[in-house]
Biopython code that builds the backbone (N, CA, C, O; Angstrom):
import numpy as np
from Bio.PDB.StructureBuilder import StructureBuilder

atoms = [
    (1, "UNK", "N", (154.195, -165.053, 9.490)),
    (1, "UNK", "CA", (152.757, -165.870, 9.867)),
    (1, "UNK", "C", (152.920, -166.562, 10.690)),
    (1, "UNK", "O", (154.051, -166.638, 11.171)),
    (2, "UNK", "N", (151.605, -167.549, 11.319)),
    (2, "UNK", "CA", (151.858, -168.498, 12.416)),
    (2, "UNK", "C", (152.830, -170.015, 11.436)),
    (2, "UNK", "O", (154.043, -170.048, 11.228)),
    (3, "UNK", "N", (151.721, -171.158, 10.985)),
    (3, "UNK", "CA", (152.189, -172.031, 10.831)),
    (3, "UNK", "C", (152.940, -171.970, 9.287)),
    (3, "UNK", "O", (152.517, -171.112, 8.513)),
    (4, "UNK", "N", (153.904, -172.754, 8.892)),
    (4, "UNK", "CA", (154.120, -172.422, 7.360)),
    (4, "UNK", "C", (152.904, -173.724, 6.384)),
    (4, "UNK", "O", (152.900, -174.132, 5.222)),
    (5, "UNK", "N", (152.114, -173.972, 7.469)),
    (5, "UNK", "CA", (151.263, -175.394, 6.040)),
    (5, "UNK", "C", (149.560, -174.908, 6.331)),
    (5, "UNK", "O", (148.550, -175.594, 6.173)),
    (6, "UNK", "N", (149.694, -173.292, 6.869)),
    (6, "UNK", "CA", (148.111, -172.525, 6.682)),
    (6, "UNK", "C", (147.901, -172.205, 5.611)),
    (6, "UNK", "O", (148.777, -171.741, 4.881)),
    (7, "UNK", "N", (146.520, -172.400, 5.213)),
    (7, "UNK", "CA", (145.752, -171.590, 4.252)),
    (7, "UNK", "C", (144.639, -170.967, 3.980)),
    (7, "UNK", "O", (143.755, -171.815, 4.102)),
    (8, "UNK", "N", (144.291, -170.212, 3.753)),
    (8, "UNK", "CA", (143.188, -169.373, 3.609)),
    (8, "UNK", "C", (142.934, -168.347, 2.706)),
    (8, "UNK", "O", (143.506, -167.358, 2.250)),
    (9, "UNK", "N", (141.468, -169.156, 2.573)),
    (9, "UNK", "CA", (139.685, -168.576, 1.068)),
    (9, "UNK", "C", (141.083, -167.576, 0.523)),
    (9, "UNK", "O", (142.205, -167.528, 1.027)),
    (10, "UNK", "N", (140.555, -166.841, -0.658)),
    (10, "UNK", "CA", (140.888, -165.453, -1.508)),
    (10, "UNK", "C", (140.039, -164.183, -0.151)),
    (10, "UNK", "O", (140.646, -163.196, 0.265)),
    (11, "UNK", "N", (138.678, -164.540, 0.276)),
    (11, "UNK", "CA", (138.485, -163.519, 0.717)),
    (11, "UNK", "C", (138.875, -163.274, 2.284)),
    (11, "UNK", "O", (138.376, -162.407, 3.002)),
    (12, "UNK", "N", (139.930, -164.275, 2.681)),
    (12, "UNK", "CA", (140.324, -164.033, 4.329)),
    (12, "UNK", "C", (141.851, -163.495, 3.794)),
    (12, "UNK", "O", (142.615, -162.620, 4.202)),
    (13, "UNK", "N", (141.889, -164.296, 2.870)),
    (13, "UNK", "CA", (143.170, -163.491, 2.427)),
    (13, "UNK", "C", (143.590, -161.714, 1.464)),
    (13, "UNK", "O", (144.468, -160.855, 1.384)),
    (14, "UNK", "N", (142.334, -162.045, 0.970)),
    (14, "UNK", "CA", (142.401, -160.016, 0.859)),
    (14, "UNK", "C", (141.720, -159.274, 2.130)),
    (14, "UNK", "O", (141.342, -158.103, 2.099)),
    (15, "UNK", "N", (141.637, -159.995, 3.071)),
    (15, "UNK", "CA", (141.079, -159.194, 4.636)),
    (15, "UNK", "C", (142.528, -159.005, 5.168)),
    (15, "UNK", "O", (143.013, -158.024, 5.733)),
    (16, "UNK", "N", (143.040, -160.086, 4.872)),
    (16, "UNK", "CA", (144.644, -159.963, 5.642)),
    (16, "UNK", "C", (145.607, -158.334, 4.896)),
    (16, "UNK", "O", (146.342, -157.429, 5.291)),
    (17, "UNK", "N", (145.006, -158.779, 3.742)),
    (17, "UNK", "CA", (145.855, -158.313, 3.304)),
    (17, "UNK", "C", (146.439, -156.384, 3.145)),
    (17, "UNK", "O", (147.382, -155.617, 2.949)),
    (18, "UNK", "N", (144.371, -156.587, 3.536)),
    (18, "UNK", "CA", (143.810, -155.656, 3.149)),
    (18, "UNK", "C", (143.688, -154.694, 1.732)),
    (18, "UNK", "O", (143.987, -153.532, 1.455)),
    (19, "UNK", "N", (143.021, -155.956, 0.928)),
    (19, "UNK", "CA", (142.702, -155.642, -0.430)),
    (19, "UNK", "C", (141.070, -156.123, -0.811)),
    (19, "UNK", "O", (140.093, -156.481, -0.154)),
    (20, "UNK", "N", (141.250, -156.001, -1.638)),
    (20, "UNK", "CA", (139.820, -156.338, -2.350)),
    (20, "UNK", "C", (140.368, -157.369, -2.938)),
    (20, "UNK", "O", (141.593, -157.353, -3.056)),
    (21, "UNK", "N", (139.425, -158.795, -3.576)),
    (21, "UNK", "CA", (140.126, -160.500, -3.784)),
    (21, "UNK", "C", (140.161, -160.263, -5.615)),
    (21, "UNK", "O", (140.635, -161.123, -6.357)),
    (22, "UNK", "N", (139.652, -159.131, -6.054)),
    (22, "UNK", "CA", (139.922, -158.489, -7.755)),
    (22, "UNK", "C", (141.333, -158.122, -7.682)),
    (22, "UNK", "O", (141.954, -158.163, -8.745)),
    (23, "UNK", "N", (141.919, -157.791, -6.682)),
    (23, "UNK", "CA", (143.015, -157.189, -6.592)),
    (23, "UNK", "C", (144.665, -158.563, -6.426)),
    (23, "UNK", "O", (145.805, -158.499, -6.888)),
    (24, "UNK", "N", (143.911, -159.706, -5.496)),
    (24, "UNK", "CA", (144.684, -161.239, -5.582)),
    (24, "UNK", "C", (144.765, -161.073, -6.562)),
    (24, "UNK", "O", (145.834, -160.671, -7.020)),
    (25, "UNK", "N", (143.295, -161.381, -7.641)),
    (25, "UNK", "CA", (143.647, -162.471, -8.734)),
    (25, "UNK", "C", (144.342, -161.529, -9.400)),
    (25, "UNK", "O", (145.199, -161.911, -10.197)),
    (26, "UNK", "N", (144.123, -160.188, -9.216)),
    (26, "UNK", "CA", (145.268, -159.365, -10.338)),
    (26, "UNK", "C", (146.867, -159.167, -10.060)),
    (26, "UNK", "O", (147.812, -158.952, -10.819)),
    (27, "UNK", "N", (146.780, -159.305, -8.883)),
    (27, "UNK", "CA", (148.599, -159.519, -8.423)),
    (27, "UNK", "C", (149.037, -160.780, -9.119)),
    (27, "UNK", "O", (149.920, -160.831, -9.976)),
    (28, "UNK", "N", (147.950, -162.336, -8.421)),
    (28, "UNK", "CA", (148.421, -163.606, -9.026)),
    (28, "UNK", "C", (148.957, -163.256, -10.794)),
    (28, "UNK", "O", (149.687, -164.056, -11.378)),
    (29, "UNK", "N", (148.684, -162.544, -11.163)),
    (29, "UNK", "CA", (148.597, -163.093, -12.686)),
    (29, "UNK", "C", (149.969, -162.478, -13.172)),
    (29, "UNK", "O", (150.738, -162.826, -14.069)),
    (30, "UNK", "N", (150.012, -161.177, -12.029)),
    (30, "UNK", "CA", (151.746, -160.267, -12.295)),
    (30, "UNK", "C", (152.973, -161.054, -12.432)),
    (30, "UNK", "O", (153.853, -161.227, -13.275)),
    (31, "UNK", "N", (152.531, -161.644, -10.718)),
    (31, "UNK", "CA", (153.801, -162.019, -10.399)),
    (31, "UNK", "C", (153.710, -163.674, -9.828)),
    (31, "UNK", "O", (152.954, -164.248, -9.044)),
    (32, "UNK", "N", (154.866, -164.096, -10.638)),
    (32, "UNK", "CA", (155.128, -165.372, -10.220)),
    (32, "UNK", "C", (155.327, -166.109, -9.047)),
    (32, "UNK", "O", (155.194, -167.329, -8.954)),
    (33, "UNK", "N", (155.630, -165.386, -8.210)),
    (33, "UNK", "CA", (156.096, -165.408, -6.918)),
    (33, "UNK", "C", (154.691, -166.077, -5.967)),
    (33, "UNK", "O", (154.831, -166.557, -4.843)),
    (34, "UNK", "N", (153.793, -166.011, -6.461)),
    (34, "UNK", "CA", (152.430, -166.186, -5.378)),
    (34, "UNK", "C", (151.025, -167.431, -6.643)),
    (34, "UNK", "O", (150.307, -167.267, -7.630)),
    (35, "UNK", "N", (151.309, -168.254, -5.931)),
    (35, "UNK", "CA", (150.598, -168.860, -6.450)),
    (35, "UNK", "C", (149.837, -170.336, -5.315)),
    (35, "UNK", "O", (150.203, -171.404, -4.825)),
    (36, "UNK", "N", (148.956, -169.706, -5.363)),
    (36, "UNK", "CA", (147.595, -170.071, -4.414)),
    (36, "UNK", "C", (147.752, -171.817, -5.469)),
    (36, "UNK", "O", (148.300, -172.219, -6.495)),
    (37, "UNK", "N", (146.806, -172.378, -4.285)),
    (37, "UNK", "CA", (147.016, -173.848, -4.680)),
    (37, "UNK", "C", (144.586, -173.632, -4.589)),
    (37, "UNK", "O", (143.652, -173.185, -3.922)),
    (38, "UNK", "N", (145.081, -174.629, -6.260)),
    (38, "UNK", "CA", (143.139, -174.786, -6.273)),
    (38, "UNK", "C", (142.752, -175.854, -5.946)),
    (38, "UNK", "O", (143.342, -176.887, -5.629)),
    (39, "UNK", "N", (141.376, -175.499, -6.058)),
    (39, "UNK", "CA", (140.572, -176.844, -5.685)),
    (39, "UNK", "C", (140.074, -177.137, -6.853)),
    (39, "UNK", "O", (140.130, -176.437, -7.864)),
    (40, "UNK", "N", (139.322, -178.723, -6.663)),
    (40, "UNK", "CA", (139.060, -178.980, -8.171)),
    (40, "UNK", "C", (137.902, -177.926, -8.432)),
    (40, "UNK", "O", (137.853, -177.596, -9.617)),
    (41, "UNK", "N", (137.112, -177.416, -7.752)),
    (41, "UNK", "CA", (136.158, -176.367, -8.053)),
    (41, "UNK", "C", (136.974, -174.772, -8.804)),
    (41, "UNK", "O", (136.531, -173.905, -9.558)),
    (42, "UNK", "N", (137.772, -174.894, -8.410)),
    (42, "UNK", "CA", (138.750, -173.680, -8.713)),
    (42, "UNK", "C", (139.287, -172.389, -7.556)),
    (42, "UNK", "O", (139.983, -171.396, -7.765)),
    (43, "UNK", "N", (138.623, -172.901, -6.270)),
    (43, "UNK", "CA", (138.898, -172.089, -5.030)),
    (43, "UNK", "C", (140.042, -171.669, -4.347)),
    (43, "UNK", "O", (140.532, -172.284, -3.399)),
    (44, "UNK", "N", (140.384, -170.840, -4.723)),
    (44, "UNK", "CA", (141.657, -170.650, -4.629)),
    (44, "UNK", "C", (142.525, -170.702, -2.762)),
    (44, "UNK", "O", (141.892, -170.208, -1.829)),
    (45, "UNK", "N", (143.195, -171.005, -2.640)),
    (45, "UNK", "CA", (143.205, -170.884, -1.412)),
    (45, "UNK", "C", (145.459, -170.736, -1.129)),
    (45, "UNK", "O", (146.388, -171.372, -1.627)),
    (46, "UNK", "N", (145.396, -169.565, -0.100)),
    (46, "UNK", "CA", (146.813, -169.272, 0.012)),
    (46, "UNK", "C", (147.515, -169.265, 0.496)),
    (46, "UNK", "O", (147.411, -168.261, 1.200)),
    (47, "UNK", "N", (148.915, -170.048, 0.849)),
    (47, "UNK", "CA", (149.557, -170.131, 1.904)),
    (47, "UNK", "C", (149.906, -168.920, 2.736)),
    (47, "UNK", "O", (149.526, -167.761, 2.575)),
    (48, "UNK", "N", (150.958, -169.581, 3.949)),
    (48, "UNK", "CA", (151.500, -168.401, 4.712)),
    (48, "UNK", "C", (152.189, -167.771, 3.841)),
    (48, "UNK", "O", (152.161, -166.548, 3.703)),
    (49, "UNK", "N", (153.101, -168.825, 2.949)),
    (49, "UNK", "CA", (154.379, -167.772, 1.938)),
    (49, "UNK", "C", (153.617, -167.111, 1.092)),
    (49, "UNK", "O", (153.836, -165.903, 1.186)),
    (50, "UNK", "N", (152.936, -167.334, 0.424)),
    (50, "UNK", "CA", (151.547, -166.223, -0.942)),
    (50, "UNK", "C", (151.591, -165.377, 0.389)),
    (50, "UNK", "O", (152.592, -164.661, 0.388)),
    (51, "UNK", "N", (150.952, -165.258, 1.330)),
    (51, "UNK", "CA", (150.684, -164.087, 1.840)),
    (51, "UNK", "C", (151.649, -162.712, 2.412)),
    (51, "UNK", "O", (151.552, -161.494, 2.564)),
    (52, "UNK", "N", (153.038, -164.316, 2.683)),
    (52, "UNK", "CA", (153.866, -162.760, 2.837)),
    (52, "UNK", "C", (154.789, -162.191, 1.411)),
    (52, "UNK", "O", (155.728, -161.400, 1.327)),
    (53, "UNK", "N", (154.319, -162.696, 0.761)),
    (53, "UNK", "CA", (154.943, -162.482, -0.622)),
    (53, "UNK", "C", (154.072, -161.163, -0.666)),
    (53, "UNK", "O", (154.629, -160.067, -0.719)),
    (54, "UNK", "N", (152.698, -161.286, -0.642)),
    (54, "UNK", "CA", (151.132, -160.445, -0.718)),
    (54, "UNK", "C", (151.791, -159.038, -0.014)),
    (54, "UNK", "O", (152.091, -158.021, -0.639)),
    (55, "UNK", "N", (151.943, -159.262, 1.516)),
    (55, "UNK", "CA", (152.438, -158.208, 2.242)),
    (55, "UNK", "C", (153.707, -157.459, 1.384)),
    (55, "UNK", "O", (153.690, -156.241, 1.208)),
    (56, "UNK", "N", (154.294, -157.916, 1.109)),
    (56, "UNK", "CA", (155.694, -157.521, 0.174)),
    (56, "UNK", "C", (155.160, -156.292, -1.079)),
    (56, "UNK", "O", (155.534, -155.143, -1.310)),
    (57, "UNK", "N", (154.247, -157.076, -1.630)),
    (57, "UNK", "CA", (153.812, -156.785, -2.932)),
    (57, "UNK", "C", (152.880, -155.265, -2.500)),
    (57, "UNK", "O", (152.900, -154.160, -3.042)),
    (58, "UNK", "N", (152.250, -155.672, -1.538)),
    (58, "UNK", "CA", (151.522, -154.713, -1.282)),
    (58, "UNK", "C", (152.295, -153.440, -0.653)),
    (58, "UNK", "O", (151.788, -152.324, -0.536)),
    (59, "UNK", "N", (153.294, -153.709, -0.361)),
    (59, "UNK", "CA", (154.089, -152.500, 0.661)),
    (59, "UNK", "C", (155.155, -151.727, -0.878)),
    (59, "UNK", "O", (155.674, -150.628, -0.683)),
    (60, "UNK", "N", (155.289, -152.197, -1.813)),
    (60, "UNK", "CA", (156.030, -152.344, -2.678)),
    (60, "UNK", "C", (155.505, -150.715, -3.652)),
    (60, "UNK", "O", (156.037, -149.668, -4.020)),
    (61, "UNK", "N", (153.937, -151.491, -3.729)),
    (61, "UNK", "CA", (152.759, -150.892, -4.665)),
    (61, "UNK", "C", (152.706, -149.851, -3.657)),
    (61, "UNK", "O", (153.331, -148.801, -3.808)),
    (62, "UNK", "N", (151.920, -150.113, -2.531)),
    (62, "UNK", "CA", (151.064, -148.418, -1.744)),
    (62, "UNK", "C", (152.058, -147.619, -0.564)),
    (62, "UNK", "O", (151.738, -146.592, 0.035)),
    (63, "UNK", "N", (153.753, -148.624, -0.354)),
    (63, "UNK", "CA", (154.093, -147.385, 0.450)),
    (63, "UNK", "C", (155.298, -146.804, -0.181)),
    (63, "UNK", "O", (155.820, -145.700, -0.024)),
    (64, "UNK", "N", (155.669, -147.975, -1.056)),
    (64, "UNK", "CA", (157.202, -147.471, -1.238)),
    (64, "UNK", "C", (156.951, -146.803, -2.928)),
    (64, "UNK", "O", (157.867, -146.672, -3.739)),
    (65, "UNK", "N", (155.588, -146.466, -3.169)),
    (65, "UNK", "CA", (155.331, -145.886, -4.627)),
    (65, "UNK", "C", (155.577, -146.320, -6.298)),
    (65, "UNK", "O", (155.360, -145.558, -7.241)),
    (66, "UNK", "N", (156.104, -147.797, -6.413)),
    (66, "UNK", "CA", (156.184, -149.018, -7.314)),
    (66, "UNK", "C", (155.404, -148.792, -7.814)),
    (66, "UNK", "O", (154.416, -148.382, -7.204)),
    (67, "UNK", "N", (155.385, -148.926, -9.242)),
    (67, "UNK", "CA", (154.303, -149.432, -10.620)),
    (67, "UNK", "C", (154.811, -150.829, -10.411)),
    (67, "UNK", "O", (155.758, -151.410, -9.882)),
    (68, "UNK", "N", (153.529, -151.126, -11.202)),
    (68, "UNK", "CA", (154.051, -152.694, -11.080)),
    (68, "UNK", "C", (154.701, -153.643, -11.866)),
    (68, "UNK", "O", (154.544, -154.848, -11.671)),
    (69, "UNK", "N", (155.487, -153.151, -12.822)),
    (69, "UNK", "CA", (156.608, -153.326, -13.540)),
    (69, "UNK", "C", (157.316, -153.254, -12.695)),
    (69, "UNK", "O", (157.741, -154.352, -12.337)),
    (70, "UNK", "N", (157.843, -152.042, -11.912)),
    (70, "UNK", "CA", (159.042, -151.802, -11.056)),
    (70, "UNK", "C", (158.912, -153.684, -9.984)),
    (70, "UNK", "O", (159.636, -154.680, -9.985)),
    (71, "UNK", "N", (157.660, -153.335, -9.269)),
    (71, "UNK", "CA", (157.944, -154.284, -7.947)),
    (71, "UNK", "C", (157.832, -155.666, -8.837)),
    (71, "UNK", "O", (158.034, -156.707, -8.211)),
    (72, "UNK", "N", (157.579, -155.753, -10.010)),
    (72, "UNK", "CA", (157.511, -156.836, -10.187)),
    (72, "UNK", "C", (159.335, -157.289, -11.132)),
    (72, "UNK", "O", (159.620, -158.437, -11.473)),
    (73, "UNK", "N", (160.128, -156.241, -11.321)),
    (73, "UNK", "CA", (161.377, -156.329, -11.528)),
    (73, "UNK", "C", (162.334, -156.856, -10.349)),
    (73, "UNK", "O", (163.083, -157.822, -10.201)),
    (74, "UNK", "N", (161.945, -155.761, -9.593)),
    (74, "UNK", "CA", (162.495, -155.590, -8.040)),
    (74, "UNK", "C", (162.598, -157.063, -7.225)),
    (74, "UNK", "O", (163.645, -157.514, -6.762)),
    (75, "UNK", "N", (160.857, -157.916, -7.129)),
    (75, "UNK", "CA", (160.451, -158.884, -6.809)),
    (75, "UNK", "C", (161.886, -160.051, -7.525)),
    (75, "UNK", "O", (162.470, -160.817, -6.758)),
    (76, "UNK", "N", (162.243, -159.981, -9.003)),
    (76, "UNK", "CA", (162.919, -160.909, -9.328)),
    (76, "UNK", "C", (163.976, -161.109, -9.252)),
    (76, "UNK", "O", (164.478, -162.206, -9.005)),
    (77, "UNK", "N", (164.717, -159.771, -9.509)),
    (77, "UNK", "CA", (165.859, -159.188, -8.762)),
    (77, "UNK", "C", (166.238, -160.246, -7.481)),
    (77, "UNK", "O", (167.018, -161.164, -7.229)),
    (78, "UNK", "N", (165.078, -159.426, -6.818)),
    (78, "UNK", "CA", (165.915, -159.727, -5.366)),
    (78, "UNK", "C", (165.480, -161.767, -5.047)),
    (78, "UNK", "O", (165.971, -162.255, -4.029)),
    (79, "UNK", "N", (164.477, -162.833, -6.105)),
    (79, "UNK", "CA", (164.821, -163.496, -6.415)),
    (79, "UNK", "C", (166.108, -164.630, -6.462)),
    (79, "UNK", "O", (166.489, -165.732, -6.066)),
    (80, "UNK", "N", (166.485, -163.312, -7.359)),
    (80, "UNK", "CA", (168.087, -164.038, -8.731)),
    (80, "UNK", "C", (168.549, -164.194, -7.402)),
    (80, "UNK", "O", (169.091, -165.110, -6.782)),
    (81, "UNK", "N", (168.286, -163.366, -7.212)),
    (81, "UNK", "CA", (170.352, -162.624, -5.912)),
    (81, "UNK", "C", (169.934, -164.054, -5.012)),
    (81, "UNK", "O", (170.486, -165.139, -5.196)),
    (82, "UNK", "N", (168.886, -163.815, -4.047)),
    (82, "UNK", "CA", (168.990, -165.447, -2.945)),
    (82, "UNK", "C", (169.150, -166.128, -3.197)),
    (82, "UNK", "O", (169.637, -167.008, -2.488)),
    (83, "UNK", "N", (168.786, -166.290, -4.750)),
    (83, "UNK", "CA", (169.069, -167.934, -5.794)),
    (83, "UNK", "C", (170.662, -167.909, -5.636)),
    (83, "UNK", "O", (171.093, -168.677, -4.776)),
    (84, "UNK", "N", (171.362, -167.337, -6.158)),
    (84, "UNK", "CA", (172.417, -166.622, -6.968)),
    (84, "UNK", "C", (173.532, -167.048, -5.230)),
    (84, "UNK", "O", (174.554, -167.734, -5.228)),
    (85, "UNK", "N", (172.798, -166.291, -3.820)),
    (85, "UNK", "CA", (173.394, -166.744, -2.863)),
    (85, "UNK", "C", (173.263, -168.187, -1.860)),
    (85, "UNK", "O", (173.810, -168.536, -0.814)),
    (86, "UNK", "N", (172.585, -168.594, -2.464)),
    (86, "UNK", "CA", (172.295, -169.899, -1.862)),
    (86, "UNK", "C", (172.956, -171.144, -3.187)),
    (86, "UNK", "O", (173.255, -172.325, -3.007)),
    (87, "UNK", "N", (172.995, -170.604, -4.042)),
    (87, "UNK", "CA", (173.947, -171.556, -5.486)),
    (87, "UNK", "C", (175.629, -171.453, -4.834)),
    (87, "UNK", "O", (176.376, -172.240, -5.414)),
    (88, "UNK", "N", (176.077, -170.903, -4.115)),
    (88, "UNK", "CA", (177.511, -169.778, -4.191)),
    (88, "UNK", "C", (177.327, -170.782, -2.534)),
    (88, "UNK", "O", (177.497, -171.981, -2.756)),
    (89, "UNK", "N", (177.099, -170.543, -1.398)),
    (89, "UNK", "CA", (177.046, -171.467, -0.396)),
    (89, "UNK", "C", (177.204, -172.812, -0.490)),
    (89, "UNK", "O", (177.976, -173.492, 0.185)),
    (90, "UNK", "N", (176.106, -173.364, -1.744)),
    (90, "UNK", "CA", (176.224, -174.730, -1.675)),
    (90, "UNK", "C", (177.428, -174.962, -2.633)),
    (90, "UNK", "O", (177.334, -176.012, -3.268)),
    (91, "UNK", "N", (178.745, -174.079, -2.925)),
    (91, "UNK", "CA", (179.215, -174.721, -4.002)),
    (91, "UNK", "C", (180.314, -174.448, -2.930)),
    (91, "UNK", "O", (181.396, -174.902, -3.301)),
    (92, "UNK", "N", (180.360, -173.816, -1.661)),
    (92, "UNK", "CA", (181.756, -173.503, -0.928)),
    (92, "UNK", "C", (181.453, -174.933, 0.183)),
    (92, "UNK", "O", (182.298, -175.703, 0.638)),
    (93, "UNK", "N", (179.731, -174.941, 0.434)),
    (93, "UNK", "CA", (179.294, -176.067, 1.342)),
    (93, "UNK", "C", (180.526, -177.616, 0.707)),
    (93, "UNK", "O", (181.421, -178.259, 1.257)),
    (94, "UNK", "N", (180.010, -177.633, -0.423)),
    (94, "UNK", "CA", (180.741, -178.759, -1.348)),
    (94, "UNK", "C", (181.989, -178.993, -1.337)),
    (94, "UNK", "O", (182.521, -180.090, -1.169)),
    (95, "UNK", "N", (182.366, -178.238, -1.468)),
    (95, "UNK", "CA", (183.687, -177.630, -1.618)),
    (95, "UNK", "C", (184.679, -178.144, -0.159)),
    (95, "UNK", "O", (185.820, -178.600, -0.090)),
    (96, "UNK", "N", (183.871, -177.897, 0.670)),
    (96, "UNK", "CA", (184.755, -178.258, 2.466)),
    (96, "UNK", "C", (184.343, -179.277, 2.628)),
    (96, "UNK", "O", (185.123, -180.123, 3.066)),
    (97, "UNK", "N", (182.921, -179.665, 2.348)),
    (97, "UNK", "CA", (183.139, -181.613, 2.478)),
    (97, "UNK", "C", (184.055, -182.351, 1.609)),
    (97, "UNK", "O", (184.372, -183.535, 1.723)),
    (98, "UNK", "N", (184.391, -181.618, 0.840)),
    (98, "UNK", "CA", (185.997, -182.684, -0.524)),
    (98, "UNK", "C", (186.906, -182.338, 0.285)),
    (98, "UNK", "O", (187.781, -183.191, 0.137)),
    (99, "UNK", "N", (187.277, -181.525, 1.140)),
    (99, "UNK", "CA", (188.238, -180.484, 1.248)),
    (99, "UNK", "C", (188.307, -181.702, 2.715)),
    (99, "UNK", "O", (189.254, -182.269, 3.260)),
    (100, "UNK", "N", (187.302, -181.713, 2.879)),
    (100, "UNK", "CA", (186.891, -182.622, 4.684)),
    (100, "UNK", "C", (187.016, -184.184, 4.348)),
    (100, "UNK", "O", (188.048, -184.720, 4.753)),
    (101, "UNK", "N", (186.522, -184.608, 3.979)),
    (101, "UNK", "CA", (186.908, -185.850, 3.158)),
    (101, "UNK", "C", (188.054, -186.667, 2.778)),
    (101, "UNK", "O", (188.304, -187.856, 2.971)),
    (102, "UNK", "N", (189.030, -185.226, 1.869)),
    (102, "UNK", "CA", (190.789, -185.729, 1.658)),
    (102, "UNK", "C", (191.675, -185.863, 2.461)),
    (102, "UNK", "O", (192.731, -186.495, 2.428)),
    (103, "UNK", "N", (191.020, -184.987, 3.497)),
    (103, "UNK", "CA", (191.565, -184.914, 4.765)),
    (103, "UNK", "C", (191.562, -185.625, 5.792)),
    (103, "UNK", "O", (192.336, -185.647, 6.749)),
    (104, "UNK", "N", (190.615, -186.240, 5.551)),
    (104, "UNK", "CA", (190.048, -187.540, 6.531)),
    (104, "UNK", "C", (190.954, -188.975, 6.216)),
    (104, "UNK", "O", (191.651, -189.589, 7.023)),
    (105, "UNK", "N", (190.676, -189.334, 4.604)),
    (105, "UNK", "CA", (191.477, -189.829, 3.655)),
    (105, "UNK", "C", (193.181, -189.967, 4.027)),
    (105, "UNK", "O", (193.838, -191.007, 4.048)),
    (106, "UNK", "N", (193.579, -188.783, 4.266)),
    (106, "UNK", "CA", (194.720, -188.788, 4.214)),
    (106, "UNK", "C", (195.213, -189.349, 5.768)),
    (106, "UNK", "O", (196.256, -189.993, 5.884)),
    (107, "UNK", "N", (194.325, -189.022, 6.957)),
    (107, "UNK", "CA", (194.458, -189.341, 7.974)),
    (107, "UNK", "C", (194.742, -190.855, 8.403)),
    (107, "UNK", "O", (195.637, -191.462, 8.992)),
    (108, "UNK", "N", (193.396, -191.178, 7.743)),
    (108, "UNK", "CA", (193.258, -192.685, 7.414)),
    (108, "UNK", "C", (194.996, -193.584, 6.919)),
    (108, "UNK", "O", (195.695, -194.433, 7.472)),
    (109, "UNK", "N", (195.052, -193.100, 6.107)),
    (109, "UNK", "CA", (196.229, -193.540, 5.455)),
    (109, "UNK", "C", (197.468, -193.220, 6.537)),
    (109, "UNK", "O", (198.276, -194.120, 6.766)),
    (110, "UNK", "N", (197.548, -192.437, 6.934)),
    (110, "UNK", "CA", (199.087, -192.115, 7.688)),
    (110, "UNK", "C", (199.049, -193.008, 8.804)),
    (110, "UNK", "O", (200.116, -193.477, 9.201)),
    (111, "UNK", "N", (197.763, -193.370, 9.476)),
    (111, "UNK", "CA", (197.644, -194.245, 10.854)),
    (111, "UNK", "C", (197.925, -195.189, 10.646)),
    (111, "UNK", "O", (198.481, -195.659, 11.639)),
    (112, "UNK", "N", (197.860, -196.257, 9.401)),
    (112, "UNK", "CA", (197.905, -197.568, 9.296)),
    (112, "UNK", "C", (199.511, -198.205, 8.753)),
    (112, "UNK", "O", (199.680, -199.417, 8.616)),
]
sb = StructureBuilder()
sb.init_structure("model")
sb.init_model(0)
sb.init_chain("A")
sb.init_seg("    ")
for serial, (resi, resn, name, xyz) in enumerate(atoms, 1):
    if name == "N":
        sb.init_residue(resn, " ", resi, " ")
    sb.init_atom(name, np.array(xyz, "f"), 0.0, 1.0, " ", f" {name:<3s}", serial, name[0])
structure = sb.get_structure()
């Protein structure tokens, strides 16, 4: 999508996705990754990120032939995998920074 801070009403989002508004409301109940902001009057505003998820869901359901339950599990597994990858990457970065600091301290001590 275009900007990360773009928001769209449910009718505009439904048009972008190519489904009716009630389908979006249904998917919203089933998939935790869809979380539109709601105004005080209850009007939904979908972010660009929400629209990306909705397009993935539509693809899984309409093109890949997943059931709702299957799509939910697939997306949950994908999210868990990306979370695990990020966690492992953060651990490696932390270890690397610690080694760099330790190395810098050893060099400092040997220079003095």
